[in-house]
TILUMGU-894346 format. One record per residue: x, y, z of N, C-alpha, C in turn. Coordinates in pm, whole numbers, plus 50000, padded with zeros to 5 digits. Layout:
XYZXYZXYZ;...
***
This chain:
500824987950000500005000050000500855012650000;502005012150066502825024250077503215029649940;503605020749848504025025449716502865031849640;501645027049662500475032849598500225046949651;500265048449783500045061549845501115071449801;502355067249800503445076249760503305080349613;502895070949529502705074249387501575084349371;500465082549444499335091849435499745105749483;500505106449590500965119449642501815126649539;502725119349474503615125649376502895128849246;502135119349194501535120849062500415131049059;499625131649165498445140449166498615151949265;499825154149308500185165649392499265167049513;499045155749579498215155749700498995160449821;500285160849809501145164949919502595164049876;503475162349972504905161449944505545151150036;506705146249993507435136250071508845141150102;509395136350211510725140750250511485130150326;512755133250352513635124450429514195132150548;513905127250666514305134250787515825133550808;516395144750853517825145050885518095148351031;517045150251109517215153251251516975141051337;517015143251467516745132451564515855138051674;514555138451646513605144251741512285136951729;511505137151837510165131451834509115142251811;509515154851815508555165851804508835174951686;509705170551594510025178851478510535169951365;510345174751241510935168351125511825178451055;512895173550993513865182350928514215176950790;514085185450690514525182150554514815195150482;516025199950496516385212950439516425212650287;516745201150230516835200150084515485202450018;514435196550072513105197250010512205207950071;512435211650196511515220750262512175233550314;513455235250290514115247650328513985258150218;514385270250248514365280950149513035288050140;512965297650048511795306550039510525299349994;510655288349921509475281149874509305267749943;510045265650048509995252750116508645249450176;507885259750213506585257350276505415260050183;505665260050052504555262049958503465251749984;502235256850004501035248750028501065241350161;502115243050237502195236950370501535246350471;500635240850552499935248750652499955241450786;499745249050892499565242851023498365233551017;498515221651069497425211951067497545201450959;498465203350864498675192950762499115179950830;498565168850786498925156050846500285151150795;501025144950886502335139250856502275124250887;502775116250795502775101650811504205096550799;504675089450900506035084150899506025071050820;506815070650713506725059350619507875049550627;508855051750713509965042150721510435040950865;511275030850886511795028151019511445013951059;512335007251127512084993451166511164992151286;510925003051356510055002951475509435016751488;508795019351604508195032451626509235043251599;508815054251534507435058451505506945054851365;507425044051305506955040151172505435038551171;504795043351064503345042551043502535051451138;503195060251211502465069451298502035081851221;500895087251261500355099451199500315110651302;500745122351262500665134151348500355146251260;500485158451315500175170551239501295180751253;501415189251152502365200251161501835210951255;502735216051340502385226851430503005240051386;503725239551274504335251551219504695248951074;504995259751002505565258050869507055255150883;507685251450774509115248450779509935261350786;510935261350870511835272850884512695273850759;512735285750699513465287450574514935283850586;515545287550697516985285950711517415271550737;516505263450796516915250050839516035238750784;514855242150732513955231650684513405222950795;513135229150910512605221751024511205226651056;510305217151092508945220551131508585212451254;507795218251343507435211351467506155203251447;505995193151534504875183851526504045184551654;502735182851638501845182351753500655173551716;500485162151781501245157351897502605151851857;503475150251956504785144551931504655129651900;505635124451830505665110251799506005102151924;505735089351920505985080952038507445077052053;508245079951950509685076851957510435087051872;511715087751893512555097351820512765092751677;512595102051583512905099151444514415097451426;514785088351338516195086451308516565094251183;517835097351171518355103651050518155093950933;517425098150831517145089550716515735084050712;514965085450821513565081350818512805089950718;511855083850649511075091250548509695094450601;509095104850544507755109150585507005114750465;505705115650480504855121550377503925131550443;503615142350370502715152750418501575154150318;500345154150367499175156650282498745171150297;498435177450183497885190950188496495190550248;496135201450316494765202750366493805203850248;492595198250260491945193550382492025178450402;492915171650331492875157050330493635150950447;493205138750482493835131050588494265117450532;495275111650594495765098850545494715087850559;493875088650661492815078650675491895078950554;491615091050502490775092350383491465086450261;492765088950248493505083650134493575068350141;493815063050259493855048450275492485042350245;491415048850289490065043950258489795044450108;490335054550041490145055649896490875044549823;492035040449874492755029149816491915016449830;491315014449947490465002749968489275003149873;488665014949858487535016349766487955012549624;489095017549579489545014749443489744999749422;490344993149520490634978949506489374970349510;488424974049592487244965549611486074969149522;486104980949458484964985149377485304987849231;486564990649200486914995049065487784985048988;488584977349059489644969748994489414954749007;489854947548906489664933148900491014926048889;491094914248948492254905648931491814892748862;492584888648763492274876348690493114864848744;492464853548768493164841748816492704829548736;493594820048719493244807148659493134796848770;491994789648774491754780148880491394766448821;491814755648887491444742248840490004738848879;489304731748791487984726448825488224713748907;487784713749031488174702849121487124700349226;486994687549265486144683949378486844686249511;488124689249507488884691949628488614706249674;488054707749792487824721049846489164728149866;489274740249810490544747649813491664739949743;491304733249634492304725849558493314734749489;492954747649472493934756949414494994761049514;494824757149641495784760049749495994774949767;494944782649738494984797049761494804800049909;494094791349979493954792150125494154778150182;494494777050310494794763950367493824759650476;492754766750496491834763550605491094750450587;491064745050464490324732750437491224720450430;492464721850473493404710650475493774707250619;493934694250647494184689550783495574683450792;496404688650880497764683850895497784670450970;498634661450923498874648750993500384646851005;500944652451110502394652051129503114663251058;502694666250938503334676850861502784690550901;503504700950861503064714750880502844720950743;501634726050718501364732150587501234747250601;501744754350501501724768950499501474773650357;500444781650337500184787450205501194798550180;501784798550061502774808650024502304816449903;502614829349899502264837749786503154834549667;502704837449545503524834849427504864842149434;505924835249396507264841149397507974837849266;508984845649237509824843149120510674830549145;510864821649046510454823148907509174815748870;508534808748966507424800148928506084807348925;505874816749016504634824549015503394816449045;503484806649134502344798049166501844800549308;500514799649325499964798749461500294784649510;501084783649615501554770549658501314768349807;501284755649844501274751749984502584744550015;503294749550114504524743050158504184732650264;504664720450244504404709550338505744704850394;505914706250525507154702550593506894690550685;507654679950665507494667850744508234668750877;507694661850977508434659251100508974645051098;508194635851037508584621751025508334617250882;508844605550848508644600150714507154598150687;506744601550565505384599550516504324607850589;504734618650653503754628250705503054634950587;501884640750613501124646650504500114656650557;499504663850466498314671850497497214667150404;495984666350454494894659750381493774669350347;493144666750233491984674650190490754670650270;489684678150251488374674150302487964661350231;487294652250299486864639750238485884642350123;485954633850020485194635949897484384623449865;483054624349853482254612849810482564609349664;482664596449634482964591949498482014580649459;481984577649329481164566749277482064554649255;481764543949320482584531949312482644526549170;483834521549132484004515349001484134525048885;484174538048912484264548048805485684553548795;485954559648680487274565448654487274580248690;488314584648759488454598548800489784604148749;489804617348736491014624448694491664630748817;492954628248837493684634048950494984640048898;495214652648935496444659448892496904668749003;498204669849019498784679249115500134683949062;500484696249095501794701649060502644702249186;503824696249180504684695349298506124698649261;506864703149361508314704949344509004702449478;510194696749468510994694149587511864706149618;512394706649737513344717149774514764711449773;515744720349768517144715949760517624709349888;517004712849999517414707150128516174701850199;516194689450250517334680150249517614674650110;518804668750093519214663949961518284653149909;517834644349998516864634049961515474638949998;514674641549897513374647949921512414643449812;511354636449849510434630749751509004635049780;508514645849719507104649349732506224637749685;505194634749763504374622849737502894626249738;502204622049632500754624049618500054610849648;499014611449732498264599449770496774602149754;496054592449694494604592549695494174581249788;493604584949901493314575350008491854570850003;491654557749998490334551550008489964551150156;489094560350198488724561150339487754550150379;487034544650283486084533950314486804521350358;487914518150289488634505750315489994507850381;490394520550400491664523350465492864519350383;492814521450251493914517750163494214529150066;495444529150013495804538749909495364533349773;494824542149690494424538549555495624539849463;495794530449373496954530149284496964542149190;498124548949183498304560349093499454557448997;499344562848875500414561448777501594570448811;501314582748851502354592448885502074597849025;502904594149120502644598049259503804605549322;505004605149263506164611449327507014618849225;507844627849277508854634649197510004638549288;511164640649229512304645949305512804658849241;512064663849141512484675949069512294688349156;513184698149137513094710549213512384721649134;511864718549018511014727748944509634721448933;508584729448908507224723948908507074712048814;506524701348867506304689048791504854684748808;504204681848697502804677848702502714662748721;502064658648828501774644548852500384641748797;500334635348681499074633648609498584619348618;497334617948662496694604748675495294605748614;495214605448479493934608148412492934596848420;493384584548451492484573048452492604565448584;492274572448691492364566448824491074559048856;491164546048875489984537748898489654537049047;488424540449080487954539549218487524525049246;487994518849354487614504949386486094503149394;485644490849370484214488049361483434491449487;484054490049603483324492349728483734505349798;484404514349726484854527049786483774537649773;483514544949881482504555449880483054569149916;484244569449977484784582150027486314581950013;486874593149962488324594149946488804607650000;490114608950016490734621750043492074622249969;492494634249934493784636349869494794640249976;495964633749974497024636750070498264641349994;498894651850043500154656549985501184657550096;502384652550069503414652550172504754648350115;505564642050199506924638050160507224624150213;508044616850139508384603350180509374603250295;510264613150300511344613050398511014621450522;511634617750632511584626350750512294639350718;511774650250772512304663650745512154667650598;511284660650525511034664250385510334677650375;510524684150262510004697650242509614699050095;508354702050067507904702749929506854713749911;506634717449785505644727649750504634721649653;503354724849677502264719149598501334730149546;500744727649430499774737149374498784729749285;497604735849270496584731449173496274716549181;495634712649293495194698749309493844697349239;493804688949137492594687549056492094673049063;490864671249110490264657949120488804659049080;488394650748984487004651148937486704638248861;485424635448842485024623948762485384626548616;486034616948552486624619048420485594623048314;484414617248316483444620048210482404630448245;482534636848360481514646348405481494658848319;480304664848306480154677448232479594688548319;479154685248438478564695348527479324695548660;479654707648705480444709248826479904720948908;480054719849039479734730849129481014735649194;481274748549184482474754049245482254755549395;483274752649474483114753449620482884767649668;482274768849786481884781949836483054790349886;484314785249874485454793749907485594805049807;485144802749684485344812449578484644825549612;485334836549596484754849749615484834857349483;484524850249375484634856149242483414864749212;483634875549142482534883849096482074879648958;482944872448887482574867848755483464856148717;482894846448646483654835348591483814837848442;485034836248392485314838948251485304826448167;486354824548088486424813347995486754800348068;486354789348007486674776048057487504769047950;488534762047991489414755747893490084743447952;490534734447863491364723447908492744724847846;493704717847902495084718447854495454705147790;496274706047686496624693947611497984688347650;498744695547732500074691047771500124688147921;500894677947957501144674948097502514679748143;503184687548058504474693448092504234707648140;504594710648264504304723948320504914735048237;506084732948179506764743348102506094745847967;505234737047922504554738747793503164744747808;502754746847930501394751747952501364766947939;500664771547837500524785747811499284787947727;499204799547663498024802847581497854792847468;498944788647404498854779347291498434765447334;498524762547462498194749347516496704748247551;495984759347546494584759247588493654755547473;492574748747509491484746147416490204750347487;489574760847434488414766647502487164758247477;486294758047576485124749447574483864757847590;482874755247506481574761647524480944756947654;480264766047722479724762547853478644772447893;477914768647993477014777948062477394777548209;477254788948274477584789548416476584798548486;476094793948598475044801148669475404802548816;475134814348875475324815949019474214808849095;474584801749200473604794449281473314801449412;474014812349440473884819049568474894813649668;475094821349774476044817549880477444815449827;477794822449719479134821349663479344809449572;478294801349547478424789349464478114792449318;478844785649229478604786549086478464772449029;477554770848932477404757948867477814759048721;478734750548681479284750548546478794738248472;478304740248349477934729048262478654730548130;479434720348093480204720447969479354715547854;479654720547734478974715747614479514702247569;480654698347622481264685647584482104680647701;482314667647705483174661847807484624663247765;485514665347862486944666347830487694653947874;487004644147933487644631647970488834633648061;489974628048019491174628548100492054640448073;491474652148060492234664448038492174673348162;493184681648176493244691148287492304702748258;491314704948344490224714448319490364726648409;490214738648349490444751248420489364761448386;489274771648470488394782948443489084795748487;488624806948433489104820048474488134825848576;488664831248684487814838448778488324852748788;487404861948800487754876048813487224880848948;488144885149032487774889649165488184904149183;487404911249258487804924649295488984923749391;489854933749386491074933349466490794932349614;491744926949686491634925649831491974938849899;491174942549998491424955050071492794954750135;493494966250129494824967450189494704976050314;495014970350428494854977450555496184980950621;497294976650563498614979650619499554983750506;500574991550540501514996250438502244984850371;502394973550438503124962250381502254953250295;500924955550292500044947550208500384949650061;500224939049981500574939849839499404935549753;499484938849624498494934749526499184932849393;498594924449309499144922449176498704933149077;497814941949119497334952749032498374963849029;498704969348912499714980048906499344991848995;500354997449061500105008449154499535020649082;499915022848955499395034248881497885033448866;497365021448845495935019648828495195022148959;495725016649068495085018449198495125033149238;496265039749216496405053749256495435062749181;495245060349051494315068548973492895066849024;492465054449045491105052049093490915057349234;491925055949320491825060949457491755076149460;492545082849377492525097449374491195102649322;490625095949222489295099749175488285099449289;488355089049369487415087949481487685098549587;488955101149615489315111049716488855125049676;488975128449548488675141949499487295143149437;486425133349461485155132849389484275145049410;484435152349520483605164149545484265177249509;485385176649434486175188749408486265192149259;485275188149181485345190449036485445205249003;484775213849079484765228249050485795236049132;486615229049206487605235649290488815239749206;489255252349222490365257449142491645249649171;491845245749295493075238749332493035223949296;491915217249327491865202749314491175197949188;490415206549122489745202548999490695197148892;491815204048863492755198948763493355185348800;493605183148929494165170148970493125159048954;491855162448981490785152748958490685149248811;490775159248724490725156648580491885147948534;493055150348589494225142248554494025127748596;493515125748718493265112148765492215105348678;491175112848639490125107148554490675103448417;491565111848363492165108948233493045096448240;493815095348348494655083548365493805071048379;492735072048459491865060448479491185056348349;490825065948266490205062748138491135054148052;492435056448064493385048447989493535034248043;493265032448171493415019248232492115011348232;490985018248231489705011848257489355001048156;489765003248030489394993847925489794979547954;490984977648008491444963948030490634957048139;490094964748234489274958648338487864955748285;487384963948193486104960948128486224948248044;487384946447978487604934547898487604921947984;488074923248107488104911748197486704906548225;485734915548219484374911648255483574906748134;484244904648022483584899147904484574890347830;484064880747756484944872147678484194866447560;484944862447459484374855947342484334840947369;483154834947358483024820547379483484813347253;484674807447259485244800747143484894785947138;484134781147233483824766947237482844762847130;482864749947096481964744446996480584742547058;479554746846988478184744947035477444735446941;476574727246998475764718146919474324723146919;473714723546801472334728046787471524717046719;470444713146781469564703046723468634709746624;468674705246497467844711046393466664701846365;465464707546352464294699046321464354693746179;463874681746159463794676146024462574681845954;462774685945831461694692245755461184682345650;
***
């Protein structure tokens, strides 16, 4: 959030930023930016000051100016005083009156939750939270699981599973199945460099009989994402309930998992779990490659479908055709997550968030001589960005449709 706020302050002249050179809890000093005859331009008593750096207090504290900056030294007093002494090199931001940082932060939240969309690709799966975007629906058994944000170079939403003993795991919610039928099971896994012997292991557990179901691909030792594909997994004749387990073969094993996909191979109708907080579902497609490095736009085959909201966050998807033993995916578009701390992050470009947030902050100042031009600038910038978010909410259905024609 901090980079968004700083960009908005600079780009739309909502205030000014500086670097403190003094050591006081009741004053800020920046002679380079605030000293001299024009150092206090637009600065008034009562302007809010926000401390934007520091490993401890007074980082993230808000106070007000009690004076303009002294021309000779670039120093201004604060009231109330900060809870700790500022260090030389701490940074701060000042908002021009009449705005407050709480209003700017609220405007950032408004922009993220009402104006902007994030696109995600999710697997169609009977496993609750099979995309491993959250971990509340997985149960640890000896292992410790932790959801991790996408990182370079893989960019995957992953769950890290750390063993305490050999064959520890974390398990999905139990899933009802039809005995004697074929199911599709796929997971993306990667091992870590340490320990040297490390074998991520995928298990489909028959809970009815207390046995593991045979899989074609269940393990890997690769340190880059590897797809464990089991397109023709046969459910035993007397099995009624299963769970997916992900873990490691070795004690102290450490692995990363993503996109657990489990579904009946010939099914055409699916209900998305109520974890989804999507505002819109986009295209549906299957992938033709089981090599993670080959999966991209050229690997997709789009499918005609209908999708309907069922309420309570549920969506029902019906395909125009069965995809059998193929990896099946959909696009979901969600409004951005509210940012309540300076360290919160988003995948949406800061320029887009700042423009939408500034529009909201200045919405009542269209006729104001001072703020009207800045509002127009923010609106112009947003107009340039808005199109791509409108495109997210619509798509061309490239799937094949079948139409029954009457005989004449």
